[in-house]
C-alpha positions in Angstrom: 116.3 -27.1 -57.8 112.7 -27.9 -59.0 111.5 -28.5 -55.5 113.2 -25.2 -54.5 111.3 -23.2 -57.2 107.8 -24.9 -56.3 108.6 -24.1 -52.7 109.3 -20.4 -53.5 106.1 -20.2 -55.8 103.9 -21.8 -53.1 105.2 -19.3 -50.5 104.4 -16.4 -53.0 101.0 -17.7 -53.6 100.3 -17.8 -49.8 101.6 -14.3 -49.3 99.3 -13.1 -52.2 96.4 -14.9 -50.9 96.7 -13.5 -47.5 97.0 -10.0 -48.8 94.1 -10.6 -51.2 92.0 -12.2 -48.6 92.3 -8.9 -46.4 90.3 -7.0 -49.2 87.9 -9.6 -50.4 84.3 -9.2 -49.6 83.8 -11.1 -46.3 80.7 -12.8 -47.8 82.9 -14.6 -50.2 85.1 -16.0 -47.6 84.6 -19.4 -46.2 84.3 -23.0 -47.4 84.4 -21.8 -51.1 87.6 -19.9 -50.6 90.0 -22.5 -51.9 89.4 -26.0 -52.8 90.7 -28.8 -50.5 93.1 -30.0 -53.3 94.6 -26.7 -53.7 98.4 -26.2 -53.1 97.6 -23.8 -50.1 96.3 -26.5 -48.0 93.1 -24.6 -46.9 91.9 -26.0 -43.6 89.0 -25.7 -41.1 88.9 -26.0 -37.5 85.5 -26.4 -35.7 86.5 -28.3 -32.6 87.7 -25.5 -30.5 86.8 -25.7 -26.9 84.1 -23.2 -25.8 83.3 -22.6 -22.2 79.8 -21.0 -21.7 77.1 -20.4 -19.1 74.1 -18.2 -18.5 74.2 -15.1 -16.1 71.8 -12.4 -15.4 71.8 -9.0 -16.9 73.2 -6.5 -14.2 72.1 -3.2 -15.7 70.3 -2.1 -18.7 69.4 1.4 -19.7 65.6 1.8 -20.1 65.3 5.6 -20.2 63.0 7.1 -22.8 62.6 4.0 -25.0 60.9 4.2 -28.3 58.8 1.3 -27.3 57.6 0.8 -23.9 56.7 -2.7 -22.4 53.9 -3.4 -20.1 52.3 -6.7 -18.9 53.1 -9.9 -17.2 54.1 -13.2 -18.7 54.8 -16.6 -17.1 57.3 -18.3 -19.5 57.6 -22.0 -19.0 61.3 -21.8 -19.2 62.3 -18.5 -17.8 59.7 -18.1 -15.1 57.5 -14.9 -14.8 58.5 -11.4 -16.0 56.5 -8.2 -15.3 57.0 -5.0 -17.3 56.1 -1.8 -15.8 56.2 2.0 -16.9 57.0 5.2 -15.0 56.0 8.2 -17.1 55.2 11.9 -16.9 52.3 13.7 -18.9 52.7 17.2 -20.0 51.0 20.5 -20.9 49.9 21.6 -24.4 48.3 24.8 -23.2 46.4 26.1 -20.1 43.1 24.5 -19.6 40.1 26.6 -19.4 39.0 26.1 -15.7 36.4 28.3 -13.9 35.1 28.6 -10.6 32.2 26.3 -11.1 33.9 23.6 -13.1 32.8 20.1 -12.8 34.7 16.9 -13.9 32.8 14.4 -16.1 35.7 11.7 -16.4 39.3 11.3 -17.0 40.7 8.7 -19.3 44.4 7.4 -20.1 44.9 6.1 -23.6 48.0 4.5 -25.0 48.2 2.9 -28.4 49.5 -0.7 -29.0 52.6 -1.5 -31.0 52.7 -5.2 -30.7 52.5 -8.1 -28.2 54.8 -10.9 -27.1 53.3 -14.1 -25.5 49.7 -15.3 -25.5 47.5 -13.1 -27.8 44.4 -14.1 -25.8 45.8 -13.5 -22.3 43.9 -11.1 -20.0 45.7 -8.3 -18.9 45.1 -6.6 -15.4 46.7 -3.2 -15.3 46.9 -0.8 -12.3 47.7 2.9 -12.3 49.2 5.0 -9.4 50.4 8.5 -9.1 54.1 9.2 -8.7 55.2 10.7 -5.3 58.6 12.1 -6.8 59.7 13.5 -10.0 61.3 11.8 -12.9 64.6 13.6 -13.7 65.1 14.3 -17.4 69.0 14.4 -16.6 69.1 11.0 -15.1 69.6 7.6 -16.5 67.1 4.8 -15.4 67.7 1.0 -15.4 65.5 -2.0 -15.4 65.6 -2.1 -11.6 65.1 1.7 -11.0 62.2 3.0 -9.1 60.2 6.1 -7.9 58.1 6.3 -4.8 54.4 6.0 -5.6 51.3 7.0 -3.8 49.4 4.2 -2.3 46.1 5.0 -3.7 45.1 3.3 -6.9 44.0 6.0 -9.5 42.9 3.5 -12.2 42.6 -0.1 -13.2 41.4 -2.1 -16.2 41.0 -5.8 -17.2 41.1 -6.6 -20.7 42.3 -8.8 -23.7 44.4 -6.6 -26.0 43.1 -6.2 -29.4 45.7 -5.0 -31.7 43.8 -4.8 -34.8 40.6 -2.9 -33.6 40.4 0.7 -34.8 38.3 2.8 -32.3 36.9 6.3 -32.1 37.9 9.0 -29.5 36.0 12.3 -29.8 34.9 11.3 -33.2 38.4 10.7 -34.5 39.3 7.2 -35.5 42.7 5.9 -33.9 44.9 2.8 -33.8 44.2 0.0 -31.4 44.9 1.3 -27.8 44.6 0.6 -24.2 42.0 2.8 -22.4 41.7 3.1 -18.6 39.4 5.4 -16.8 41.0 7.2 -13.9 39.5 8.1 -10.5 37.3 11.1 -9.9 39.5 11.9 -7.0 42.5 12.1 -9.2 40.7 14.1 -11.9 39.5 16.5 -9.5 43.0 17.5 -8.5 43.3 19.0 -11.9 40.4 21.3 -11.2 41.6 22.3 -7.7 45.3 22.7 -8.6 46.8 26.2 -8.0 46.7 28.4 -11.1 50.5 28.5 -11.2 50.5 24.8 -11.8 49.6 25.5 -15.6 52.2 28.2 -16.0 54.9 25.9 -17.5 55.7 22.2 -17.9 58.2 22.3 -14.9 55.4 23.8 -12.7 53.0 21.2 -13.9 55.5 18.2 -13.5 56.5 19.5 -10.0 52.8 19.3 -9.0 51.6 16.2 -11.0 54.8 14.2 -11.0 53.6 11.4 -13.3 52.0 7.9 -13.2 53.1 4.3 -12.7 51.5 1.5 -14.7 51.9 -2.1 -13.7 50.3 -5.5 -14.2 49.1 -8.3 -12.0 51.6 -11.1 -11.9 51.0 -13.9 -14.3 51.5 -17.4 -12.5 50.2 -20.2 -14.6 53.2 -21.4 -16.9 52.5 -20.5 -20.6 50.1 -17.8 -19.6 50.3 -13.9 -20.0 51.9 -11.5 -22.5 53.9 -8.4 -22.7 52.4 -5.6 -24.6 54.4 -3.1 -26.7 53.1 0.4 -26.0 53.7 3.5 -28.1 54.1 6.5 -25.6 55.3 8.8 -28.3 52.0 8.5 -30.3 49.9 11.6 -30.4 47.0 9.5 -28.8 49.1 8.6 -25.7 47.5 11.0 -23.4 45.3 11.7 -20.5 42.1 13.3 -21.5 40.0 15.4 -19.1 36.3 15.9 -19.8 34.8 18.6 -17.8 31.9 21.1 -17.8 32.0 25.0 -17.0 29.3 27.6 -16.4 27.3 24.9 -14.6 24.9 27.7 -13.4 23.7 28.2 -16.9 21.0 26.2 -18.8 23.6 24.7 -21.4 26.8 24.4 -19.5 29.9 24.2 -21.7 31.4 20.7 -22.1 35.1 20.7 -22.7 38.1 18.3 -23.3 41.6 18.9 -22.5 44.6 16.7 -23.2 47.9 16.0 -21.4 50.1 14.2 -23.7 52.6 11.5 -22.8 55.2 12.3 -25.7 58.7 12.2 -26.6 59.5 15.1 -24.3 58.1 13.6 -21.3 60.5 11.7 -18.8 59.7 8.0 -18.7 61.4 4.6 -18.3 60.6 0.9 -18.0 61.3 -1.6 -15.2 61.5 -5.4 -15.5 60.9 -7.7 -12.6 62.2 -11.3 -13.1 61.1 -12.6 -9.5 64.7 -14.1 -9.2 63.6 -16.5 -11.9 61.4 -18.5 -9.4 59.8 -21.3 -11.2 62.4 -21.2 -14.2 64.0 -24.3 -15.8 66.3 -25.9 -13.3 69.2 -25.8 -15.6 68.8 -22.1 -16.0 68.7 -21.7 -12.2 71.8 -23.7 -11.8 73.8 -21.4 -14.0 72.6 -18.1 -12.8 73.0 -19.2 -9.3 76.8 -19.8 -9.9 77.2 -23.2 -11.4 79.4 -22.3 -14.4 79.8 -25.9 -15.4 76.1 -26.3 -16.3 76.0 -24.6 -19.6 77.3 -27.5 -21.6 73.9 -28.6 -23.1 71.7 -25.6 -22.9 72.1 -21.9 -22.6 69.4 -19.0 -22.0 69.2 -15.6 -23.6 66.2 -13.4 -22.6 65.6 -9.8 -23.4 64.0 -7.2 -21.0 67.3 -7.2 -19.0 67.1 -10.9 -18.5 69.8 -13.3 -19.2 72.9 -13.4 -21.4 75.6 -15.9 -22.0 79.3 -15.7 -21.1 81.8 -17.3 -23.6 85.4 -18.3 -23.3 87.7 -20.0 -25.7 90.4 -21.3 -23.3 92.7 -22.9 -25.8 92.5 -20.5 -28.6 95.8 -19.0 -27.9 97.3 -22.4 -28.7 96.6 -21.8 -32.4 99.2 -19.0 -32.3 102.1 -21.4 -32.4 100.6 -22.9 -35.6 101.6 -19.9 -37.7 98.3 -19.6 -39.8 96.4 -17.0 -41.6 92.8 -16.9 -40.5 90.4 -15.9 -43.3 87.2 -16.1 -41.3 86.1 -17.2 -37.8 82.3 -17.6 -37.1 80.5 -18.5 -33.8 77.5 -20.7 -34.9 74.6 -21.5 -32.4 71.2 -23.0 -32.7 67.7 -22.8 -31.2 67.5 -25.7 -29.0 63.7 -25.7 -28.5 61.7 -24.0 -31.3 58.4 -22.7 -30.0 55.9 -20.7 -32.0 54.5 -19.0 -28.8 58.0 -17.6 -28.0 59.7 -16.2 -31.1 63.4 -15.9 -30.7 65.3 -12.7 -30.9 65.6 -11.4 -34.5 69.2 -10.1 -33.8 71.9 -11.3 -31.3 74.7 -9.1 -30.2 78.2 -9.9 -28.9 80.7 -7.8 -27.1 84.0 -8.2 -25.0 83.2 -8.3 -21.4 85.3 -6.5 -18.7 84.7 -7.9 -15.2 84.1 -5.3 -12.5 82.1 -4.6 -9.3 78.9 -2.5 -9.3 79.6 0.3 -6.9 76.0 0.4 -5.7 75.1 -3.4 -5.3 78.5 -4.7 -4.8 77.6 -7.5 -7.4 80.0 -8.7 -10.2 79.2 -7.0 -13.5 80.6 -7.1 -17.0 81.0 -3.9 -18.9 80.9 -4.5 -22.6 82.8 -2.9 -25.5 82.6 -3.6 -29.2 84.8 -6.4 -30.6 86.9 -5.2 -33.6 84.6 -6.9 -36.1 82.0 -4.3 -35.3 84.1 -1.8 -37.2 83.7 -3.5 -40.4 81.1 -2.6 -43.0 77.4 -2.6 -41.6 75.9 -6.0 -41.2 79.3 -7.8 -41.7 79.1 -9.3 -38.1 75.7 -10.9 -38.9 74.0 -12.3 -35.8 70.6 -12.3 -37.6 68.2 -15.2 -36.9 68.2 -17.7 -39.8 64.7 -19.5 -40.1 63.9 -19.1 -36.6 66.6 -21.7 -35.9 70.3 -20.7 -36.3 72.6 -17.7 -35.6 76.0 -17.0 -37.0 78.4 -14.3 -35.7 81.6 -13.3 -37.3 84.4 -12.9 -34.9 87.3 -13.0 -37.3 89.3 -9.9 -36.3 88.8 -10.8 -32.5 90.2 -14.3 -33.3 93.3 -12.8 -35.2 94.0 -10.4 -32.4 93.9 -13.2 -29.9 96.4 -15.2 -32.0 98.7 -12.2 -32.6 98.6 -11.1 -28.9 98.3 -14.4 -26.9 99.9 -12.5 -24.0 96.9 -10.2 -23.5 94.3 -10.7 -20.9 91.6 -13.0 -22.1 88.5 -11.3 -21.5 85.3 -13.3 -22.2 82.7 -12.5 -24.9 79.2 -11.9 -24.0 76.3 -13.0 -26.0 73.0 -11.1 -25.6 69.7 -10.3 -27.4 70.2 -7.0 -29.2 67.6 -4.4 -28.4 67.0 -6.1 -25.0 65.7 -3.0 -23.3 62.5 -2.8 -25.6 61.7 -6.4 -26.7 60.6 -9.5 -24.9 62.0 -12.2 -27.2 64.0 -15.0 -25.7 65.9 -18.1 -26.9 67.1 -21.5 -25.5 70.4 -22.3 -27.3 72.3 -25.6 -27.7 75.5 -25.5 -25.6 78.9 -26.5 -26.8 78.4 -30.0 -25.4 75.0 -30.7 -26.9 74.4 -33.9 -28.8 73.1 -32.4 -31.8 73.5 -28.8 -33.1 76.2 -27.9 -30.7 77.5 -24.2 -30.3 80.9 -24.1 -32.2 83.6 -21.8 -33.3 84.5 -22.4 -37.0 87.8 -21.1 -38.3 88.8 -21.0 -41.9 92.6 -20.7 -42.2 95.6 -21.2 -44.4 98.9 -22.7 -42.7 101.8 -20.4 -43.5 104.4 -23.2 -43.3 
């Protein structure tokens, strides 16, 4: 009789605990939930099998980014990546151009927002004129392109100085890139039909935009990616010219053509098929899905991501347990001060498909149910440049409640990967130290 009462009390406590845990702040869930000696027999699983490997990013939207990337970097693990920019420039008002106007110079300026890689690396930037228009109604991706005219209209070699304030036309501005454009290109602004300046549409139909790219970095560990602010008021092309040249004192004028938030623009990233990258990374992206046991590779700039499967997770459904929390924990395998890791990692459920244009396999992502919890609950924030932790509790619960459903993989990626350059090498699920693991805190219901 006594045993029956204790059994009933225990079941009641289990039921109350499960209900209570649904409303408890997720920060309080975990190892401190219930002592090991408690009658509820709280338990932990951290030996779930994880199948993981690296694959390349198929398609990433780079249209009208708040930060535009420019430069080339030869990463010793990921190989060389070059970031380039396509952008329009616009009208503010009609320039005062007379019949005897002479161009003095034309200068492109774009302020810096930051840099990733070797701060002392020399950048070699080239500028070309677009031969086709950037569409404001079109979505552009990391591998999109627009035809460019073959003639170089500007180039500069420099070491970026992100702290130096300079003066343009007597006004101090933040540190910036400055490239003098060719006289031939500048003269086109003087000789353009008058209707060119009637509207922004007429202007961008005539002057379609510019393409900025960098000379490819080749020496491992060299180069850097610059973060550029195309929405800054000082992002513009400045035309310096003179009118009334037949007079003793000709007028000297300046006219600005801004590159701002209203201009069509996008970024492209060239990874050169990861030539020269770590052989383990190459094995994985070339199709060896068994090569991700020890090391996995995540790179922003539409680089690489990690596909994850938990092949035996459904077997836990037979155990009749209440999951309090499930967390995916993974660590930085090779800390490197020269290459800071992504500040935030994202995760999504991958749905396999075929790209209609390339015929390649792709994974369309959708949020996992844990994303619907309060902001920040899922975590994914880098801890001490070493470890990440992502909560996937609801995802695991749904897998256990619906073991018959299709087992789509999870995809791990660098959050904000279209406008940052960070990368990380992770310990895989078979690493000898600091292995990737899924930790599940649960209570048996019987």
